[in-house]
N, CA, C and O atoms as a GROMACS GRO file, in nm:
protein
  340
    1MET      N    1   0.086  -0.122   0.014
    1MET     CA    2  -0.004   0.010  -0.019
    1MET      C    3   0.084   0.127   0.008
    1MET      O    4   0.158   0.135   0.106
    2LYS      N    5   0.073   0.214  -0.083
    2LYS     CA    6   0.128   0.342  -0.090
    2LYS      C    7   0.051   0.467   0.003
    2LYS      O    8  -0.058   0.523   0.007
    3LEU      N    9   0.146   0.472   0.053
    3LEU     CA   10   0.081   0.614   0.173
    3LEU      C   11   0.134   0.736   0.120
    3LEU      O   12   0.245   0.746   0.067
    4ILE      N   13   0.027   0.853   0.142
    4ILE     CA   14   0.068   0.957   0.075
    4ILE      C   15   0.076   1.077   0.190
    4ILE      O   16  -0.027   1.122   0.240
    5VAL      N   17   0.190   1.119   0.223
    5VAL     CA   18   0.196   1.236   0.302
    5VAL      C   19   0.096   1.324   0.326
    5VAL      O   20   0.046   1.377   0.227
    6GLY      N   21   0.052   1.356   0.441
    6GLY     CA   22  -0.083   1.453   0.428
    6GLY      C   23  -0.203   1.368   0.458
    6GLY      O   24  -0.286   1.411   0.538
    7ASN      N   25  -0.219   1.251   0.399
    7ASN     CA   26  -0.346   1.212   0.394
    7ASN      C   27  -0.409   1.174   0.558
    7ASN      O   28  -0.330   1.163   0.652
    8TYR      N   29  -0.510   1.162   0.570
    8TYR     CA   30  -0.567   1.112   0.703
    8TYR      C   31  -0.649   0.994   0.714
    8TYR      O   32  -0.729   0.971   0.624
    9TYR      N   33  -0.638   0.909   0.822
    9TYR     CA   34  -0.720   0.782   0.814
    9TYR      C   35  -0.799   0.807   0.945
    9TYR      O   36  -0.738   0.856   1.040
   10GLU      N   37  -0.929   0.778   0.956
   10GLU     CA   38  -1.027   0.781   1.051
   10GLU      C   39  -1.022   0.658   1.172
   10GLU      O   40  -0.974   0.548   1.146
   11ASN      N   41  -1.071   0.690   1.293
   11ASN     CA   42  -1.086   0.582   1.383
   11ASN      C   43  -1.006   0.445   1.348
   11ASN      O   44  -1.043   0.341   1.293
   12ILE      N   45  -0.896   0.482   1.398
   12ILE     CA   46  -0.746   0.370   1.385
   12ILE      C   47  -0.755   0.282   1.498
   12ILE      O   48  -0.742   0.334   1.609
   13LYS      N   49  -0.776   0.150   1.491
   13LYS     CA   50  -0.733   0.080   1.611
   13LYS      C   51  -0.590   0.043   1.603
   13LYS      O   52  -0.527  -0.012   1.512
   14CYS      N   53  -0.546   0.094   1.738
   14CYS     CA   54  -0.367   0.035   1.731
   14CYS      C   55  -0.356  -0.047   1.868
   14CYS      O   56  -0.453  -0.086   1.932
   15GLU      N   57  -0.234  -0.064   1.899
   15GLU     CA   58  -0.176  -0.115   2.018
   15GLU      C   59  -0.053  -0.071   2.073
   15GLU      O   60   0.021  -0.008   1.998
   16ASN      N   61  -0.020  -0.089   2.179
   16ASN     CA   62   0.128  -0.050   2.241
   16ASN      C   63   0.175  -0.167   2.246
   16ASN      O   64   0.116  -0.274   2.263
   17PHE      N   65   0.330  -0.135   2.224
   17PHE     CA   66   0.439  -0.266   2.195
   17PHE      C   67   0.549  -0.186   2.245
   17PHE      O   68   0.559  -0.064   2.245
   18LYS      N   69   0.638  -0.284   2.291
   18LYS     CA   70   0.785  -0.288   2.276
   18LYS      C   71   0.875  -0.285   2.173
   18LYS      O   72   0.898  -0.395   2.121
   19ASP      N   73   0.949  -0.166   2.116
   19ASP     CA   74   1.018  -0.145   2.024
   19ASP      C   75   1.147  -0.219   2.051
   19ASP      O   76   1.226  -0.160   2.125
   20LYS      N   77   1.180  -0.330   2.008
   20LYS     CA   78   1.301  -0.395   1.993
   20LYS      C   79   1.434  -0.335   1.967
   20LYS      O   80   1.532  -0.377   2.028
   21GLU      N   81   1.444  -0.239   1.879
   21GLU     CA   82   1.556  -0.167   1.824
   21GLU      C   83   1.572  -0.048   1.961
   21GLU      O   84   1.685  -0.042   2.008
   22THR      N   85   1.497   0.015   2.006
   22THR     CA   86   1.493   0.120   2.105
   22THR      C   87   1.471   0.095   2.229
   22THR      O   88   1.516   0.169   2.317
   23GLY      N   89   1.394  -0.018   2.256
   23GLY     CA   90   1.378  -0.040   2.412
   23GLY      C   91   1.235   0.040   2.477
   23GLY      O   92   1.179   0.015   2.584
   24ARG      N   93   1.199   0.139   2.378
   24ARG     CA   94   1.066   0.217   2.399
   24ARG      C   95   0.944   0.175   2.381
   24ARG      O   96   0.922   0.107   2.280
   25ILE      N   97   0.860   0.197   2.450
   25ILE     CA   98   0.702   0.148   2.445
   25ILE      C   99   0.652   0.244   2.335
   25ILE      O  100   0.651   0.366   2.347
   26ARG      N  101   0.604   0.167   2.215
   26ARG     CA  102   0.552   0.245   2.119
   26ARG      C  103   0.405   0.207   2.072
   26ARG      O  104   0.348   0.117   2.134
   27VAL      N  105   0.340   0.266   1.969
   27VAL     CA  106   0.204   0.235   1.966
   27VAL      C  107   0.183   0.212   1.799
   27VAL      O  108   0.209   0.315   1.737
   28ARG      N  109   0.146   0.109   1.723
   28ARG     CA  110   0.135   0.074   1.584
   28ARG      C  111  -0.040   0.034   1.570
   28ARG      O  112  -0.120  -0.003   1.656
   29PRO      N  113  -0.053   0.056   1.445
   29PRO     CA  114  -0.188   0.016   1.401
   29PRO      C  115  -0.214  -0.143   1.411
   29PRO      O  116  -0.123  -0.224   1.395
   30LEU      N  117  -0.356  -0.183   1.440
   30LEU     CA  118  -0.357  -0.332   1.407
   30LEU      C  119  -0.384  -0.358   1.269
   30LEU      O  120  -0.409  -0.275   1.181
   31SER      N  121  -0.377  -0.469   1.261
   31SER     CA  122  -0.426  -0.534   1.110
   31SER      C  123  -0.538  -0.518   1.096
   31SER      O  124  -0.623  -0.488   1.180
   32GLY      N  125  -0.554  -0.543   0.937
   32GLY     CA  126  -0.680  -0.531   0.868
   32GLY      C  127  -0.772  -0.379   0.868
   32GLY      O  128  -0.895  -0.366   0.876
   33GLN      N  129  -0.670  -0.276   0.856
   33GLN     CA  130  -0.731  -0.153   0.873
   33GLN      C  131  -0.684  -0.084   0.708
   33GLN      O  132  -0.736   0.021   0.671
   34ASN      N  133  -0.589  -0.155   0.625
   34ASN     CA  134  -0.542  -0.093   0.521
   34ASN      C  135  -0.426  -0.004   0.566
   34ASN      O  136  -0.386   0.094   0.503
   35LEU      N  137  -0.380  -0.045   0.672
   35LEU     CA  138  -0.271   0.040   0.709
   35LEU      C  139  -0.138  -0.050   0.757
   35LEU      O  140  -0.151  -0.144   0.836
   36PRO      N  141  -0.025  -0.017   0.708
   36PRO     CA  142   0.098  -0.143   0.732
   36PRO      C  143   0.100  -0.127   0.882
   36PRO      O  144   0.069  -0.022   0.938
   37THR      N  145   0.141  -0.252   0.950
   37THR     CA  146   0.147  -0.256   1.090
   37THR      C  147   0.279  -0.246   1.162
   37THR      O  148   0.308  -0.256   1.281
   38ASN      N  149   0.368  -0.217   1.026
   38ASN     CA  150   0.500  -0.203   1.093
   38ASN      C  151   0.554  -0.009   1.112
   38ASN      O  152   0.663   0.047   1.124
   39LEU      N  153   0.425   0.033   1.106
   39LEU     CA  154   0.427   0.197   1.107
   39LEU      C  155   0.427   0.222   1.283
   39LEU      O  156   0.386   0.137   1.362
   40VAL      N  157   0.471   0.330   1.316
   40VAL     CA  158   0.449   0.396   1.444
   40VAL      C  159   0.364   0.487   1.441
   40VAL      O  160   0.342   0.558   1.343
   41ILE      N  161   0.298   0.495   1.568
   41ILE     CA  162   0.181   0.613   1.560
   41ILE      C  163   0.226   0.698   1.658
   41ILE      O  164   0.229   0.662   1.776
   42GLU      N  165   0.266   0.817   1.617
   42GLU     CA  166   0.308   0.932   1.750
   42GLU      C  167   0.178   0.986   1.819
   42GLU      O  168   0.083   1.047   1.770
   43CYS      N  169   0.203   0.944   1.951
   43CYS     CA  170   0.088   0.987   2.041
   43CYS      C  171   0.132   1.034   2.170
   43CYS      O  172   0.246   1.078   2.184
   44SER      N  173   0.028   1.025   2.292
   44SER     CA  174   0.085   1.062   2.422
   44SER      C  175   0.190   1.000   2.478
   44SER      O  176   0.158   0.881   2.476
   45LYS      N  177   0.314   1.010   2.535
   45LYS     CA  178   0.389   0.918   2.598
   45LYS      C  179   0.319   0.864   2.726
   45LYS      O  180   0.319   0.743   2.750
   46SER      N  181   0.261   0.951   2.803
   46SER     CA  182   0.199   0.915   2.911
   46SER      C  183   0.082   0.805   2.904
   46SER      O  184   0.071   0.722   2.995
   47GLU      N  185   0.011   0.808   2.814
   47GLU     CA  186  -0.093   0.715   2.752
   47GLU      C  187  -0.038   0.608   2.724
   47GLU      O  188  -0.084   0.514   2.787
   48ARG      N  189   0.058   0.579   2.641
   48ARG     CA  190   0.102   0.467   2.596
   48ARG      C  191   0.191   0.375   2.673
   48ARG      O  192   0.216   0.260   2.638
   49GLU      N  193   0.244   0.444   2.798
   49GLU     CA  194   0.325   0.384   2.883
   49GLU      C  195   0.285   0.357   3.000
   49GLU      O  196   0.355   0.300   3.084
   50SER      N  197   0.126   0.409   3.026
   50SER     CA  198   0.074   0.373   3.159
   50SER      C  199  -0.017   0.247   3.133
   50SER      O  200  -0.107   0.229   3.216
   51HIS      N  201  -0.006   0.163   3.036
   51HIS     CA  202  -0.110   0.063   3.005
   51HIS      C  203   0.012  -0.078   2.988
   51HIS      O  204   0.127  -0.062   2.946
   52PRO      N  205  -0.036  -0.188   3.022
   52PRO     CA  206   0.030  -0.290   2.976
   52PRO      C  207   0.065  -0.304   2.842
   52PRO      O  208  -0.017  -0.267   2.758
   53ILE      N  209   0.177  -0.355   2.806
   53ILE     CA  210   0.208  -0.407   2.655
   53ILE      C  211   0.099  -0.479   2.620
   53ILE      O  212   0.051  -0.572   2.686
   54GLY      N  213   0.051  -0.426   2.494
   54GLY     CA  214  -0.084  -0.518   2.423
   54GLY      C  215  -0.191  -0.434   2.448
   54GLY      O  216  -0.291  -0.458   2.380
   55THR      N  217  -0.199  -0.346   2.523
   55THR     CA  218  -0.328  -0.263   2.523
   55THR      C  219  -0.389  -0.184   2.382
   55THR      O  220  -0.329  -0.110   2.305
   56LYS      N  221  -0.514  -0.224   2.379
   56LYS     CA  222  -0.561  -0.185   2.256
   56LYS      C  223  -0.627  -0.034   2.265
   56LYS      O  224  -0.700  -0.004   2.359
   57PHE      N  225  -0.593   0.062   2.157
   57PHE     CA  226  -0.640   0.194   2.160
   57PHE      C  227  -0.717   0.205   2.061
   57PHE      O  228  -0.730   0.109   1.986
   58ILE      N  229  -0.800   0.352   2.032
   58ILE     CA  230  -0.854   0.382   1.926
   58ILE      C  231  -0.812   0.534   1.918
   58ILE      O  232  -0.814   0.610   2.015
   59THR      N  233  -0.772   0.573   1.784
   59THR     CA  234  -0.770   0.739   1.737
   59THR      C  235  -0.872   0.796   1.688
   59THR      O  236  -0.962   0.725   1.644
   60GLU      N  237  -0.879   0.892   1.684
   60GLU     CA  238  -0.987   0.971   1.609
   60GLU      C  239  -0.956   0.974   1.476
   60GLU      O  240  -1.040   0.947   1.390
   61ASN      N  241  -0.819   1.013   1.445
   61ASN     CA  242  -0.766   1.019   1.302
   61ASN      C  243  -0.600   1.019   1.336
   61ASN      O  244  -0.553   1.050   1.445
   62VAL      N  245  -0.525   0.979   1.219
   62VAL     CA  246  -0.430   0.973   1.212
   62VAL      C  247  -0.370   1.048   1.062
   62VAL      O  248  -0.424   1.037   0.951
   63LYS      N  249  -0.266   1.112   1.088
   63LYS     CA  250  -0.206   1.191   0.969
   63LYS      C  251  -0.109   1.116   0.928
   63LYS      O  252  -0.062   1.044   1.016
   64VAL      N  253  -0.049   1.105   0.797
   64VAL     CA  254   0.052   1.020   0.743
   64VAL      C  255   0.182   1.132   0.736
   64VAL      O  256   0.177   1.205   0.637
   65CYS      N  257   0.270   1.149   0.809
   65CYS     CA  258   0.375   1.242   0.820
   65CYS      C  259   0.510   1.143   0.757
   65CYS      O  260   0.515   1.023   0.732
   66GLN      N  261   0.601   1.240   0.745
   66GLN     CA  262   0.745   1.182   0.720
   66GLN      C  263   0.855   1.261   0.783
   66GLN      O  264   0.862   1.384   0.777
   67LYS      N  265   0.946   1.179   0.846
   67LYS     CA  266   1.034   1.250   0.900
   67LYS      C  267   1.171   1.310   0.810
   67LYS      O  268   1.185   1.270   0.694
   68PRO      N  269   1.252   1.392   0.858
   68PRO     CA  270   1.345   1.420   0.748
   68PRO      C  271   1.451   1.324   0.673
   68PRO      O  272   1.495   1.342   0.559
   69ASP      N  273   1.486   1.209   0.770
   69ASP     CA  274   1.549   1.092   0.739
   69ASP      C  275   1.445   1.031   0.639
   69ASP      O  276   1.479   0.914   0.621
   70GLY      N  277   1.349   1.057   0.577
   70GLY     CA  278   1.239   1.004   0.503
   70GLY      C  279   1.151   0.883   0.567
   70GLY      O  280   1.071   0.828   0.491
   71ARG      N  281   1.160   0.847   0.678
   71ARG     CA  282   1.082   0.765   0.748
   71ARG      C  283   0.933   0.789   0.762
   71ARG      O  284   0.893   0.891   0.819
   72ILE      N  285   0.863   0.715   0.720
   72ILE     CA  286   0.684   0.751   0.710
   72ILE      C  287   0.678   0.709   0.856
   72ILE      O  288   0.750   0.633   0.919
   73TYR      N  289   0.557   0.788   0.896
   73TYR     CA  290   0.513   0.756   1.048
   73TYR      C  291   0.346   0.838   1.036
   73TYR      O  292   0.297   0.924   0.962
   74LEU      N  293   0.296   0.749   1.162
   74LEU     CA  294   0.179   0.846   1.145
   74LEU      C  295   0.130   0.917   1.294
   74LEU      O  296   0.163   0.869   1.403
   75ARG      N  297   0.060   1.019   1.282
   75ARG     CA  298   0.063   1.109   1.400
   75ARG      C  299  -0.112   1.131   1.447
   75ARG      O  300  -0.205   1.180   1.384
   76ALA      N  301  -0.107   1.079   1.568
   76ALA     CA  302  -0.263   1.078   1.608
   76ALA      C  303  -0.293   1.220   1.638
   76ALA      O  304  -0.211   1.297   1.687
   77LYS      N  305  -0.420   1.253   1.604
   77LYS     CA  306  -0.479   1.411   1.618
   77LYS      C  307  -0.445   1.405   1.765
   77LYS      O  308  -0.439   1.307   1.840
   78ASP      N  309  -0.423   1.542   1.792
   78ASP     CA  310  -0.376   1.592   1.914
   78ASP      C  311  -0.306   1.519   2.004
   78ASP      O  312  -0.328   1.538   2.123
   79GLN      N  313  -0.206   1.418   1.962
   79GLN     CA  314  -0.157   1.334   2.035
   79GLN      C  315  -0.229   1.215   2.103
   79GLN      O  316  -0.177   1.124   2.169
   80PHE      N  317  -0.373   1.237   2.069
   80PHE     CA  318  -0.487   1.155   2.164
   80PHE      C  319  -0.518   1.007   2.115
   80PHE      O  320  -0.556   0.974   2.003
   81ILE      N  321  -0.494   0.926   2.224
   81ILE     CA  322  -0.546   0.784   2.208
   81ILE      C  323  -0.625   0.739   2.269
   81ILE      O  324  -0.603   0.802   2.372
   82LYS      N  325  -0.718   0.666   2.296
   82LYS     CA  326  -0.831   0.640   2.394
   82LYS      C  327  -0.818   0.473   2.413
   82LYS      O  328  -0.808   0.403   2.313
   83LYS      N  329  -0.817   0.417   2.542
   83LYS     CA  330  -0.794   0.290   2.541
   83LYS      C  331  -0.955   0.223   2.517
   83LYS      O  332  -1.053   0.295   2.540
   84ILE      N  333  -0.970   0.100   2.475
   84ILE     CA  334  -1.052   0.025   2.451
   84ILE      C  335  -1.075  -0.096   2.486
   84ILE      O  336  -0.968  -0.156   2.501
   85GLY      N  337  -1.194  -0.181   2.512
   85GLY     CA  338  -1.211  -0.296   2.540
   85GLY      C  339  -1.117  -0.339   2.664
   85GLY      O  340  -1.120  -0.454   2.707
   0.00000   0.00000   0.00000
């Protein structure tokens, strides 16, 4: 799937996980939503770290962004994620 920088995706379900490369707790999309599951969702550090690994969240929307080094990532609206289920 080709992601276009600046596009938005609505109501994305995601989960927190421990990044093996950095050791940090990050958030990624769950499968089945037409988004790659290896992308990181930029969101509230306190929210993603205050729940056990594997906790499911939902975002109102995410924006496709790109770092100066070329990496594509997603940014949650207002950095907000909400725990579900």
